[in-house]
C-alpha positions as CSV (number, residue, x, y, z in Angstrom):
1,X,-49.2,-0.4,-10.4
2,X,-48.0,-2.1,-13.6
3,X,-49.2,0.8,-15.6
4,X,-47.3,3.3,-13.4
5,X,-44.1,1.3,-13.7
6,X,-44.4,1.0,-17.5
7,X,-45.0,4.8,-17.7
8,X,-41.9,5.3,-15.6
9,X,-39.9,3.3,-18.1
10,X,-41.4,5.4,-20.9
11,X,-40.6,8.8,-19.5
12,X,-37.1,8.1,-18.0
13,X,-33.9,7.0,-19.8
14,X,-34.2,3.5,-18.4
15,X,-34.9,0.2,-20.1
16,X,-36.8,-1.7,-17.4
17,X,-38.1,-1.7,-13.9
18,X,-39.2,-4.1,-11.2
19,X,-40.9,-3.8,-7.8
20,X,-40.8,-6.0,-4.8
21,X,-42.3,-6.0,-1.3
22,X,-40.0,-6.7,1.6
23,X,-40.6,-7.7,5.2
24,X,-37.0,-7.8,6.3
25,X,-33.4,-7.6,5.1
26,X,-33.6,-11.1,3.6
27,X,-37.3,-11.5,2.8
28,X,-38.8,-10.2,-0.4
29,X,-41.4,-11.0,-3.0
30,X,-41.4,-9.7,-6.6
31,X,-44.7,-8.1,-7.6
32,X,-43.8,-6.9,-11.1
33,X,-41.0,-6.9,-13.6
34,X,-41.3,-5.0,-16.9
35,X,-39.2,-7.4,-18.9
36,X,-37.0,-10.6,-18.8
37,X,-33.9,-8.7,-17.8
38,X,-35.6,-6.9,-14.9
39,X,-37.0,-10.3,-13.8
40,X,-33.5,-11.8,-13.9
41,X,-32.2,-8.9,-11.8
42,X,-34.9,-9.7,-9.2
43,X,-34.2,-13.4,-9.3
44,X,-30.5,-13.0,-8.7
45,X,-31.0,-10.7,-5.8
46,X,-33.6,-12.9,-4.3
47,X,-31.4,-16.0,-4.7
48,X,-28.3,-14.4,-3.2
49,X,-29.8,-12.0,-0.7
50,X,-27.6,-9.1,-1.8
51,X,-27.8,-6.3,-4.3
52,X,-29.0,-2.7,-4.7
53,X,-32.6,-3.5,-3.9
54,X,-31.6,-4.9,-0.5
55,X,-29.3,-2.0,0.2
56,X,-32.0,0.6,-0.7
57,X,-34.5,-1.2,1.6
58,X,-32.1,-1.5,4.6
59,X,-30.6,2.0,4.4
60,X,-34.0,3.6,3.5
61,X,-32.0,5.7,0.9
62,X,-31.8,5.5,-2.9
63,X,-28.9,3.5,-4.3
64,X,-27.8,5.1,-7.5
65,X,-25.2,3.0,-9.5
66,X,-24.4,4.8,-12.8
67,X,-21.7,2.3,-13.7
68,X,-22.7,-1.2,-12.5
69,X,-19.6,-3.0,-13.6
70,X,-17.4,-1.0,-11.3
71,X,-19.6,-0.4,-8.2
72,X,-21.2,-3.8,-8.0
73,X,-17.9,-5.7,-7.8
74,X,-17.0,-3.7,-4.7
75,X,-20.4,-3.7,-2.9
76,X,-22.0,-6.9,-4.0
77,X,-19.3,-9.2,-5.5
78,X,-21.4,-12.3,-5.8
79,X,-24.3,-10.4,-7.3
80,X,-21.8,-8.8,-9.8
81,X,-20.6,-12.2,-10.9
82,X,-24.1,-13.5,-11.4
83,X,-25.2,-10.6,-13.6
84,X,-21.9,-10.2,-15.5
85,X,-23.4,-11.6,-18.7
86,X,-26.6,-9.5,-18.6
87,X,-26.8,-6.2,-20.7
88,X,-27.0,-3.9,-17.7
89,X,-25.0,-0.7,-17.4
90,X,-26.7,1.1,-14.5
91,X,-29.2,0.4,-11.8
92,X,-31.1,2.9,-9.7
93,X,-32.8,1.4,-6.6
94,X,-35.3,3.3,-4.5
95,X,-36.9,2.3,-1.1
96,X,-40.7,2.3,-0.9
97,X,-41.7,3.5,2.5
98,X,-44.6,5.2,4.3
99,X,-43.2,7.2,7.2
100,X,-41.1,4.9,9.3
101,X,-42.6,1.8,7.6
102,X,-40.5,0.1,5.0
103,X,-42.7,-1.6,2.4
104,X,-40.3,-2.7,-0.4
105,X,-38.1,-1.3,-3.2
106,X,-38.1,-0.6,-6.9
107,X,-35.2,-1.2,-9.3
108,X,-34.7,0.8,-12.5
109,X,-32.1,-0.4,-14.9
110,X,-30.5,0.8,-18.1
111,X,-28.4,-1.0,-20.6
112,X,-25.8,1.7,-20.9
113,X,-23.9,3.3,-18.0
114,X,-24.9,6.9,-17.1
115,X,-26.5,9.1,-14.5
116,X,-30.1,10.3,-14.2
117,X,-30.3,14.1,-14.4
118,X,-31.8,16.2,-11.6
119,X,-35.1,16.5,-13.5
120,X,-35.2,12.8,-14.2
121,X,-34.4,11.9,-10.6
122,X,-37.3,14.2,-9.5
123,X,-39.7,12.3,-11.9
124,X,-38.4,9.0,-10.5
125,X,-39.1,10.1,-6.9
126,X,-42.6,11.2,-7.9
127,X,-43.3,7.8,-9.4
128,X,-41.9,6.2,-6.2
129,X,-44.4,8.2,-4.1
130,X,-47.2,7.1,-6.4
131,X,-46.2,3.4,-6.3
132,X,-45.9,3.5,-2.5
133,X,-49.4,4.9,-2.2
134,X,-50.8,2.2,-4.5
135,X,-48.9,-0.6,-2.8
136,X,-49.9,0.6,0.7
137,X,-53.5,0.6,-0.4
138,X,-53.1,-3.1,-1.5
139,X,-51.5,-4.0,1.7
140,X,-54.3,-2.4,3.7
141,X,-57.0,-4.0,1.6
142,X,-58.2,-0.8,0.0
143,X,-57.7,-2.0,-3.6
144,X,-58.9,-5.6,-3.2
145,X,-59.1,-8.4,-0.6
146,X,-56.1,-10.2,0.8
147,X,-56.6,-13.2,-1.5
148,X,-56.4,-10.8,-4.5
149,X,-53.2,-9.4,-3.3
150,X,-51.6,-12.8,-2.6
151,X,-52.5,-13.8,-6.1
152,X,-49.8,-11.5,-7.6
153,X,-47.1,-13.1,-5.6
154,X,-44.9,-15.8,-7.2
155,X,-46.1,-19.3,-6.3
156,X,-42.4,-20.4,-6.2
157,X,-41.7,-17.9,-3.5
158,X,-44.4,-19.5,-1.3
159,X,-42.5,-22.7,-1.6
160,X,-39.3,-21.0,-0.5
161,X,-41.2,-20.0,2.7
162,X,-42.4,-23.6,3.1
163,X,-38.9,-25.0,2.7
164,X,-37.6,-22.4,5.1
165,X,-40.1,-23.6,7.7
166,X,-39.1,-27.3,7.1
167,X,-35.5,-26.4,7.7
168,X,-36.4,-24.6,10.9
169,X,-38.3,-27.6,12.2
170,X,-35.7,-30.2,11.1
171,X,-32.6,-28.4,12.2
172,X,-33.9,-26.2,15.0
173,X,-32.4,-23.0,13.6
174,X,-33.6,-19.5,13.0
175,X,-35.5,-18.4,9.9
176,X,-32.6,-16.3,8.7
177,X,-30.2,-19.1,9.0
178,X,-32.6,-21.5,7.3
179,X,-33.0,-19.1,4.3
180,X,-29.2,-18.6,4.3
181,X,-28.7,-22.4,4.0
182,X,-31.2,-22.7,1.2
183,X,-29.4,-19.9,-0.7
184,X,-26.0,-21.4,0.0
185,X,-27.1,-24.8,-1.2
186,X,-28.6,-23.4,-4.4
187,X,-25.5,-21.4,-5.1
188,X,-23.1,-24.3,-4.6
189,X,-25.3,-26.6,-6.8
190,X,-25.7,-23.9,-9.5
191,X,-29.5,-24.0,-9.2
192,X,-32.2,-21.4,-8.5
193,X,-33.5,-21.0,-5.0
194,X,-37.1,-21.6,-6.2
195,X,-36.1,-25.0,-7.7
196,X,-34.3,-26.1,-4.5
197,X,-37.3,-25.1,-2.5
198,X,-39.7,-27.1,-4.8
199,X,-37.5,-30.2,-4.3
200,X,-37.6,-29.9,-0.6
201,X,-41.4,-29.3,-0.4
202,X,-42.0,-32.3,-2.7
203,X,-39.7,-34.4,-0.5
204,X,-37.1,-34.9,-3.3
205,X,-34.6,-33.2,-1.1
206,X,-34.3,-33.8,2.7
207,X,-33.8,-30.9,5.0
208,X,-31.1,-33.0,6.7
209,X,-29.0,-32.7,3.5
210,X,-28.6,-29.0,4.3
211,X,-27.6,-29.7,7.9
212,X,-24.4,-31.5,7.0
């Protein structure tokens, strides 16, 4: 899968790519990022719960943003603020789906604004189909066992799930509200969602602090 994504970056006029699996409108795990900027784009979207990746997954349609500075401020204002200092001119997000089943999404970014041509878009869609097939094979255990697949997921994200569960138990709230509270707390404190989750799992932060 990593080789496919790197090849996509090589053949298209983009500077980086990332791929994530998603189980709902607010639940996602990053599987691969081609570079630090792509990883930062993923982290910002995960921390905030908004951005082109989430929209592509929820609408099941590509989200093509040739000029990010203009479009993101209107669609995803908090996301736009968070990535304002990054050298990103355009983002192209595509849903990964098998029939009616949504699996995740892939983000392609370029430093300068600009559209993909018709031919370039066709190549991107072919890559999306290939990535979907590979990813579906992983999820079904055709390319390795479940432990092997879990090994590529970020350990920090596992702690986010643990912290979410602790909030559910302590505050008797839904999973979605628990994750929203974690994100809100991290945003207000100017910290990453992963770091806040680590503090909660290690008992340095009480779930009751987020219930005030």
